[in-house]
C-alpha positions in Angstrom: 40.1 110.3 23.3 41.1 108.8 26.8 43.4 106.1 27.2 44.0 103.8 30.5 46.8 102.3 32.5 45.9 98.5 32.2 48.0 98.3 35.7 46.8 100.9 37.7 43.7 102.5 35.9 45.4 106.0 35.3 43.6 107.9 32.6 45.4 109.9 30.0 42.7 112.5 28.7 44.1 113.8 25.5 41.7 116.8 26.0 42.8 117.9 29.4 46.5 117.0 28.6 46.5 119.0 25.4 48.9 116.5 23.6 47.4 113.4 21.4 48.5 110.1 23.0 50.1 108.9 19.8 52.4 111.9 19.8 54.0 111.1 23.1 57.3 109.7 23.0 57.9 105.9 23.3 59.9 106.6 26.6 56.7 108.2 28.3 55.7 106.2 31.2 52.5 106.4 33.3 52.7 109.0 36.0 51.3 106.7 38.6 52.8 103.3 38.4 55.7 103.7 35.8 54.2 101.4 33.1 55.4 101.8 29.5 53.1 103.7 27.0 52.4 100.3 25.4 50.5 99.3 28.6 47.7 101.8 27.8 44.7 101.0 25.9 41.7 103.3 24.8 38.9 103.7 27.2 35.9 101.4 26.7 32.4 101.9 27.9 29.2 99.9 28.3 28.5 100.1 24.5 31.7 98.5 23.9 33.2 101.3 22.1 34.2 103.4 25.1 33.5 100.1 30.0 36.2 102.3 31.8 39.0 100.1 33.4 39.3 100.7 36.8 41.7 99.2 39.5 39.5 97.8 42.3 42.0 95.1 43.6 38.9 92.7 43.5 38.6 89.0 42.2 38.8 90.2 38.4 39.2 93.1 36.0 35.7 95.0 36.1 33.6 95.4 33.0 30.1 95.9 32.2 27.8 93.5 33.8 30.0 92.3 36.4 29.9 92.3 40.2 31.9 95.4 40.4 28.6 97.0 38.8 26.9 96.3 41.8 25.3 93.1 40.9 26.2 90.2 43.2 24.7 87.8 40.9 26.7 88.9 37.8 29.6 86.6 36.9 32.9 87.4 35.3 33.5 85.9 31.7 35.8 82.9 31.6 38.7 83.1 29.5 39.5 79.8 27.2 42.5 78.2 28.8 45.1 77.1 26.6 45.3 73.2 25.7 49.0 73.4 25.3 51.2 72.4 28.4 54.5 73.5 29.3 57.1 72.6 31.8 58.0 75.2 34.3 61.6 75.9 35.8 62.2 75.2 39.6 62.7 79.2 39.6 59.3 79.7 37.9 57.7 77.2 40.4 59.3 79.1 43.4 58.1 82.6 42.3 54.6 81.4 41.8 54.4 79.9 45.2 55.8 82.8 46.8 53.1 84.8 45.2 50.6 82.7 46.2 52.0 82.8 49.7 51.5 86.5 49.6 48.1 86.3 48.3 47.2 84.1 51.0 48.6 86.3 53.5 46.3 89.1 52.5 43.4 86.8 53.0 44.7 85.9 56.6 45.2 82.1 55.4 48.2 81.8 57.5 48.4 78.0 57.3 48.1 78.2 53.3 50.7 80.7 53.2 53.2 79.0 55.3 52.9 75.8 53.1 53.3 78.0 50.0 56.4 79.4 51.4 57.5 76.1 52.3 57.0 74.9 48.9 58.6 78.1 47.5 62.0 77.7 49.6 62.1 74.0 48.3 61.8 74.9 44.5 64.1 78.1 45.2 66.7 75.3 46.6 66.2 73.2 43.6 66.6 76.2 41.2 69.9 77.1 42.9 71.1 73.3 42.5 70.3 73.4 38.8 72.2 76.8 38.2 75.0 75.5 40.2 75.0 72.3 37.9 74.7 74.2 34.7 77.7 76.4 35.7 79.9 73.6 36.6 79.3 71.7 33.4 79.7 75.0 31.2 82.6 75.0 28.9 85.1 77.6 29.5 86.1 78.2 26.0 82.4 78.8 24.8 81.9 81.3 27.9 85.0 83.3 26.7 83.6 83.4 23.5 80.2 84.8 24.3 80.2 88.6 25.2 78.5 89.6 28.4 76.1 91.9 26.4 74.9 88.9 24.1 74.2 87.0 27.5 72.4 89.6 29.0 70.2 90.3 25.8 69.5 86.7 25.7 68.6 86.7 29.4 66.1 89.5 29.0 64.6 88.0 25.6 64.1 85.0 27.6 62.6 86.7 30.5 60.2 88.6 28.1 58.9 85.5 26.6 58.4 83.9 30.1 56.4 86.9 31.0 54.2 86.8 28.1 53.6 83.2 28.4 52.3 83.7 31.7 50.1 86.6 30.7 48.8 84.4 27.6 48.4 81.3 29.0 49.1 80.6 32.6 47.1 83.2 34.3 43.9 82.7 31.8 44.0 78.8 32.7 44.3 79.5 36.3 41.4 82.1 36.3 39.3 79.8 34.4 39.9 77.1 37.1 39.2 79.4 39.8 36.2 80.9 38.2 35.0 77.4 37.7 35.4 76.4 41.4 34.3 79.7 42.7 37.2 80.6 44.3 37.4 84.3 44.8 40.6 84.3 46.8 42.4 82.7 43.7 40.6 85.2 41.5 42.0 87.9 43.4 45.4 86.3 43.3 45.0 86.2 39.5 44.0 89.9 39.2 47.5 91.0 41.3 49.3 88.5 39.6 48.5 89.5 36.2 48.8 93.4 37.0 52.4 92.5 38.7 53.5 90.4 35.8 52.1 93.1 33.4 54.3 95.7 35.2 57.4 93.5 35.2 56.8 93.1 31.3 56.7 96.7 31.0 60.1 97.3 33.0 61.6 94.5 30.9 60.6 96.2 27.9 61.8 99.5 28.9 65.2 98.3 29.8 65.6 96.6 26.6 65.1 99.7 24.7 66.7 102.3 27.4 69.5 99.9 28.6 71.3 100.6 31.8 70.3 104.1 31.4 66.8 103.5 32.7 68.2 102.7 36.2 70.9 105.6 36.4 70.2 107.8 39.4 67.0 106.3 40.6 65.8 103.4 43.0 64.0 100.3 43.0 61.0 99.1 45.1 59.1 96.1 45.6 55.6 95.8 47.2 56.1 93.5 50.1 52.4 92.6 49.9 51.7 91.7 46.2 55.3 92.2 44.4 54.5 95.0 42.4 57.9 96.7 41.2 58.4 100.3 41.1 61.4 102.3 39.6 61.7 105.8 40.9 63.1 107.9 43.7 60.6 107.0 46.1 57.6 104.3 46.3 54.0 105.4 45.2 51.9 106.5 48.1 49.6 103.7 47.2 50.5 100.5 45.7 48.8 100.7 42.4 47.8 97.1 42.6 46.7 96.2 46.0 46.7 99.6 47.5 48.7 99.4 50.7 50.6 102.3 51.8 54.4 103.3 50.7 55.9 102.0 53.9 54.8 98.5 52.6 57.4 98.8 49.9 61.0 97.4 50.3 63.9 99.0 48.5 66.0 96.4 46.4 69.7 97.3 47.1 72.9 95.8 46.0 72.5 96.0 42.4 75.4 95.6 40.2 75.6 98.3 37.6 75.9 97.0 34.1 
């Protein structure tokens, strides 16, 4: 049996590795992109029981009968968008606009990228104002009675919920709209965004399970093109999402140890 990383496409072959995938510890991670064990899925083929998931960096995840098979007339399946709408916080909107700006940069749409950066800056400023207002109105006695550990756990739980919502609702809705409009640039942004968000969700899952020990003696790197986040001594030679070389990664410093 073979299992495929849903983020980078790395294949774990039980026959070659000599260890059944189910027997790997829950702390095991993808050797290529660092994704959690839960991000792996059984390899699937054209018969539905076995299409191999491969990271092409193109407009949508490849599957049987898609343009990735060499048929330019083929189309990608359109996921059904959720009818439920939810209000996005200024910080989330800022992050979305920032990611869209990076996608436009990759497509050499400098004017659009500049506009998305302007929107990202605006909503980022609104997020800072909102946070400052919340902190200013907080009850000091309530803050004293809330342990830091509890606050951190709540923040991680909220973050995990937001990431799950993006993967389950936001990206499928955006992909459906882009497919209907025939916008392959946005489809590529969706593909990158889904993989980057999945990687973040995986890191959050690991941190909730392992705690600060997960970051002990290691470093954090972020791809300057697609936003992929990697935890390790050095960045990967190629970004698992957008395939740029390691020098495109920026190290995140100034982290406060818990």
